[in-house]
C-alpha positions in Angstrom: -2.9 13.8 1.0 0.6 12.9 2.0 2.3 9.7 0.8 3.3 7.0 3.2 6.5 5.0 2.6 6.4 1.4 3.7 9.6 -0.6 4.6 9.9 -4.4 4.4 12.5 -7.1 4.4 12.5 -10.5 2.7 13.3 -13.5 4.8 16.7 -15.0 4.0 15.0 -18.3 3.0 12.5 -16.6 0.6 12.8 -18.1 -2.9 13.2 -16.0 -6.0 9.7 -17.0 -7.0 8.3 -15.8 -3.7 10.1 -12.5 -4.0 8.9 -12.0 -7.6 5.3 -12.5 -6.5 5.6 -9.9 -3.7 7.3 -7.4 -6.0 4.6 -8.0 -8.7 1.8 -7.4 -6.2 3.5 -4.1 -5.2 3.9 -3.1 -8.9 0.1 -3.7 -9.4 -0.6 -1.1 -6.7 1.2 1.5 -8.9 3.8 2.0 -6.1 7.6 2.2 -6.6 9.8 -0.3 -4.7 13.5 0.3 -4.3 16.2 -1.3 -2.2 16.7 0.6 1.1 20.4 0.1 0.9 21.3 -0.2 -2.8 24.5 -2.0 -3.6 25.2 -2.9 0.0 27.3 -6.1 0.3 25.6 -7.0 3.6 23.0 -9.7 2.8 20.8 -8.6 5.7 20.6 -5.0 4.5 20.3 -6.1 0.8 16.9 -7.7 1.6 15.4 -4.5 2.9 13.2 -2.4 0.6 11.1 0.8 0.7 7.8 1.2 -1.2 6.8 4.8 -2.1 3.9 6.5 -3.9 1.2 5.2 -1.6 -1.6 7.2 0.1 -2.3 6.1 3.7 -5.2 3.8 2.6 -3.0 2.2 -0.1 -0.2 1.6 2.4 -2.6 0.0 4.9 -4.0 -2.3 2.2 -0.5 -3.2 0.9 0.6 -4.1 4.4 -2.5 -6.2 5.1 -3.1 -7.9 1.8 0.5 -8.4 0.5 3.3 -7.9 2.9 2.2 -9.2 6.3 0.4 -12.1 4.7 3.4 -13.3 2.7 5.6 -16.0 4.1 8.5 -14.5 2.2 8.5 -11.3 4.2 10.3 -11.0 7.6 8.8 -7.7 8.6 6.8 -4.8 7.1 5.9 -1.5 8.6 5.1 2.1 7.7 8.4 4.0 7.6 8.7 5.9 10.9 8.9 9.7 10.6 12.3 10.9 11.5 13.5 14.3 12.4 17.2 14.5 12.2 18.9 17.2 14.2 
């Protein structure tokens, strides 16, 4: 079954402790979380991440139980499929 990447962004007001809790919950799901724009000086872009290594059911559970329920997360969604031409 295909893996489903999930994108999310922390709120600017999220504390370090809140961010650590979200990242720890993602780590417990055996997924990999990486910055969407590593080393970008733009603070807005630096708060965006992508989670990989999840099956569709795992992505749905992560969205419901962790990301959309956290008051540290601005938005979370399955990464849209893109076809570059």
